[in-house]
C-alpha positions as CSV (number, residue, x, y, z in Angstrom):
1,M,210.3,24.0,121.4
2,P,211.6,27.5,120.6
3,P,209.3,30.3,122.0
4,G,208.6,31.5,118.4
5,D,207.8,28.1,117.0
6,P,204.3,28.1,115.6
7,A,203.8,24.6,117.1
8,A,204.1,26.1,120.5
9,R,201.1,28.4,120.0
10,P,197.8,27.1,121.3
11,T,195.3,25.8,118.8
12,A,191.5,26.6,119.0
13,T,190.9,23.2,120.6
14,D,193.4,24.0,123.4
15,V,191.6,27.3,124.3
16,P,188.3,27.2,126.2
17,P,185.3,28.9,124.6
18,L,185.0,32.6,125.4
19,V,181.7,34.4,126.3
20,L,181.7,38.2,126.2
21,L,178.9,39.6,128.3
22,D,177.2,43.0,128.1
23,L,176.5,44.7,131.4
24,D,173.3,47.0,131.3
25,G,170.2,44.9,130.5
26,T,172.2,41.7,130.5
27,L,173.8,41.2,133.8
28,T,172.3,44.2,135.6
29,E,169.0,45.9,135.8
30,S,170.3,49.4,135.4
31,G,167.4,51.3,133.9
32,E,166.5,53.3,137.0
33,G,169.9,54.8,137.3
34,I,170.4,55.6,133.6
35,M,167.0,57.2,133.4
36,A,167.5,59.3,136.5
37,S,170.9,60.6,135.3
38,S,169.6,61.3,131.9
39,R,166.6,63.2,133.3
40,V,169.0,65.4,135.3
41,V,170.8,66.4,132.1
42,F,167.7,67.9,130.6
43,E,166.6,69.6,133.8
44,T,170.1,71.1,134.3
45,L,170.3,72.3,130.7
46,G,166.8,73.7,130.9
47,L,165.5,71.6,128.0
48,P,162.2,69.6,127.8
49,V,162.6,66.4,129.7
50,P,161.7,63.3,127.6
51,T,158.9,61.0,128.8
52,D,159.8,57.9,130.8
53,A,159.1,55.8,127.7
54,A,161.6,57.9,125.8
55,L,164.2,57.8,128.6
56,R,163.9,54.0,128.7
57,T,165.3,53.9,125.1
58,F,168.5,55.5,126.6
59,I,169.5,52.2,128.1
60,G,172.0,50.6,125.8
61,P,172.9,53.2,123.0
62,P,175.9,55.5,123.4
63,L,175.3,58.5,125.6
64,R,176.0,61.1,122.9
65,T,173.6,59.4,120.5
66,N,170.9,59.5,123.2
67,L,171.3,63.2,123.9
68,E,171.6,64.3,120.3
69,G,168.6,62.3,119.4
70,H,166.4,64.0,122.0
71,G,167.1,67.6,121.5
72,V,170.4,68.5,123.1
73,P,172.0,71.0,120.7
74,A,175.6,70.3,119.4
75,D,177.0,73.3,121.3
76,R,175.7,71.9,124.6
77,L,176.5,68.3,124.1
78,A,179.8,68.3,126.0
79,E,178.1,70.0,129.0
80,G,175.3,67.4,128.9
81,V,177.8,64.6,128.9
82,R,179.6,66.1,131.9
83,V,176.3,66.5,133.8
84,Y,175.3,62.9,133.1
85,R,178.7,61.4,134.1
86,R,178.8,63.4,137.3
87,H,175.3,62.4,138.4
88,Y,175.7,58.8,137.2
89,T,179.0,58.3,139.1
90,A,177.6,59.8,142.3
91,V,174.0,58.4,142.2
92,G,172.9,56.5,139.1
93,Q,175.3,53.6,139.2
94,H,174.3,52.8,142.7
95,L,170.7,52.1,141.6
96,N,172.0,49.0,139.6
97,R,171.1,45.5,140.7
98,V,172.0,42.1,139.4
99,Y,169.2,40.3,137.6
100,D,167.8,37.2,139.4
101,G,169.5,34.1,138.1
102,V,172.6,35.9,136.7
103,P,175.1,34.7,139.3
104,E,173.9,31.1,138.9
105,A,174.2,31.4,135.1
106,L,177.7,32.8,135.3
107,A,178.7,30.0,137.7
108,A,177.3,27.3,135.5
109,L,179.1,28.7,132.4
110,R,182.4,29.0,134.3
111,D,182.0,25.5,135.8
112,A,181.5,24.2,132.2
113,G,185.0,25.3,131.4
114,L,184.2,28.6,129.6
115,T,186.1,31.8,129.9
116,L,183.8,34.8,130.8
117,A,184.6,38.5,130.2
118,L,182.7,41.7,130.3
119,A,182.5,44.0,127.2
120,T,180.4,47.1,127.9
121,S,180.2,50.6,126.4
122,K,180.2,52.1,129.9
123,L,183.3,54.0,130.8
124,Q,186.0,51.7,132.2
125,H,186.0,53.1,135.7
126,N,182.3,52.8,136.0
127,A,182.2,49.2,134.7
128,D,185.0,48.2,137.1
129,A,183.2,49.8,140.1
130,I,179.8,48.3,139.3
131,C,181.2,44.8,138.8
132,D,183.2,45.0,142.0
133,R,180.3,46.4,144.1
134,L,177.8,43.9,142.7
135,G,180.1,40.8,143.1
136,L,180.4,40.1,139.4
137,T,184.2,40.5,139.1
138,P,185.1,37.0,140.5
139,Y,183.3,35.3,137.6
140,L,185.2,37.3,135.0
141,A,188.6,37.0,133.3
142,G,188.4,40.7,132.9
143,V,186.2,43.8,132.5
144,W,186.5,45.9,129.4
145,G,184.7,49.3,129.0
146,D,185.3,52.4,127.0
147,P,188.7,53.8,128.1
148,D,188.4,57.4,126.9
149,P,185.5,59.6,127.9
150,D,186.2,62.1,125.2
151,R,186.7,59.6,122.3
152,P,184.2,56.8,122.6
153,I,185.1,53.7,120.6
154,G,181.7,52.0,120.6
155,K,180.8,48.4,121.2
156,A,182.9,47.0,118.4
157,G,185.9,48.9,119.7
158,V,185.4,47.6,123.2
159,I,185.1,44.0,122.0
160,G,188.3,44.5,120.0
161,R,190.1,45.7,123.1
162,A,188.9,42.7,125.1
163,L,190.0,40.2,122.4
164,A,193.4,41.9,122.0
165,D,194.0,42.0,125.7
166,L,192.9,38.5,126.4
167,G,195.4,37.3,123.7
168,P,195.6,34.0,121.8
169,R,195.8,31.9,124.9
170,R,192.4,32.9,126.0
171,T,190.6,33.7,122.7
172,P,189.6,30.6,120.7
173,G,188.6,32.5,117.6
174,P,185.1,33.4,116.3
175,R,183.9,29.8,116.0
176,W,183.9,29.3,119.8
177,T,183.5,32.9,121.0
178,R,180.0,34.3,121.7
179,M,178.7,37.7,122.7
180,V,175.6,38.0,124.9
181,G,173.7,41.3,125.0
182,D,170.3,42.8,125.0
183,R,170.5,45.5,122.3
184,L,171.3,45.7,118.5
185,H,174.6,47.4,119.4
186,D,175.8,44.1,120.9
187,V,174.8,42.2,117.9
188,E,176.5,44.6,115.5
189,G,179.6,45.0,117.6
190,A,180.0,41.2,117.7
191,A,179.4,40.9,114.0
192,A,182.2,43.4,113.3
193,H,184.6,40.7,114.7
194,G,182.8,37.8,113.0
195,L,181.2,36.7,116.3
196,A,177.7,35.3,116.9
197,C,175.6,37.0,119.5
198,L,172.9,35.5,121.7
199,G,170.2,38.0,122.7
200,A,169.4,38.6,126.3
201,G,165.6,38.7,126.0
202,W,165.1,39.8,129.6
203,G,166.8,43.1,128.9
204,Y,165.8,46.5,127.5
205,G,165.7,45.8,123.7
206,P,162.4,46.6,122.0
207,E,160.4,43.6,120.8
208,G,162.0,42.2,117.6
209,E,165.2,44.4,117.8
210,L,167.6,41.5,118.5
211,V,166.0,39.3,115.8
212,A,166.1,42.0,113.2
213,A,169.8,42.8,114.1
214,G,170.7,39.2,113.4
215,A,171.1,37.6,116.9
216,E,171.7,33.9,116.6
217,S,169.0,33.2,119.3
218,V,167.1,35.1,121.9
219,V,167.1,33.7,125.4
220,A,164.1,34.4,127.6
221,T,165.7,34.3,131.0
222,P,169.1,34.3,132.7
223,A,168.4,30.7,133.8
224,G,168.3,29.6,130.2
225,L,171.6,31.2,129.3
226,P,174.0,28.4,130.1
227,A,172.1,25.8,128.0
228,A,171.7,28.3,125.2
229,V,175.4,29.1,125.0
230,L,176.4,25.4,125.3
231,A,173.9,24.5,122.6
232,S,175.4,27.1,120.3
233,L,178.9,25.9,120.9
234,A,177.8,22.3,120.4
235,A,176.3,23.2,117.0
236,A,179.6,24.8,116.1
237,G,181.4,21.6,117.0
238,W,183.0,22.3,120.4
239,P,183.8,18.8,121.8
240,G,183.2,19.9,125.4
241,A,179.5,20.6,124.7
242,G,178.6,17.2,123.5
243,G,175.1,16.1,124.1
244,V,173.7,19.5,125.0
245,G,170.3,20.0,123.5
246,R,168.5,23.3,122.7
247,P,167.0,24.9,125.8
248,A,163.4,25.7,126.1
249,G,164.4,29.3,127.0
250,A,166.1,29.9,123.6
251,R,164.3,31.0,120.5
252,V,166.4,30.2,117.4
253,V,166.4,32.7,114.6
254,E,166.9,31.1,111.2
255,P,169.0,33.0,108.7
256,S,167.0,35.1,106.3
257,P,167.6,34.6,102.6
258,V,169.9,37.2,101.1
259,G,168.0,40.4,100.4
260,A,164.9,39.3,102.5
261,D,163.3,41.8,104.8
262,R,163.6,41.2,108.5
């Protein structure tokens, strides 16, 4: 068959399902490090330090959004970003730990024949270092983060990078690709590519945020993730997921009527 022959290209049924995974609040409990590094920014700039409750909301959204939204003036934003990154690289990232049950969940998904990849808004070098240090890399087909510290591309951009780099032989299309994350940015980033997102209910998202953003379901614990993903794929018709029922750990969110409040 000639290399350019369309018949030589893999079809969706030839390509295993793909699961894109967020890092902070999904695979790792990273709050302590992010809050510590954020606190140092305000102390260094001589600005009022947000409360711990406010700093907790920094986990997930883009760094610049967090700093701007909590009183860092525009003319000091670049300085604040530099302070954060310096402290996070030296100290904050080392306060991460893997959630209990995550390695087992990743192993179960991989053993079911799915391709796993990381898609995080963290800078690429930090994402690589954390996954290597915490033993997550062997489960993953690749790690994708934000490549440019000065021009952040956001979650949708990172997901787009991952899909493009994985290529047609490892991306089965939206029907059998799922995002898993704990914040609305994960849901919205997935939606930008026509992908369903399963919510990591054990993460840092405020109550109701994932549901309101349109997550297909919210899974209560990492242990419930393999069954939730396989149930979602089975509902979409993936033949390899036949017979998998809905897990007790997943809460299904029914679509709201057009125009309805969420």
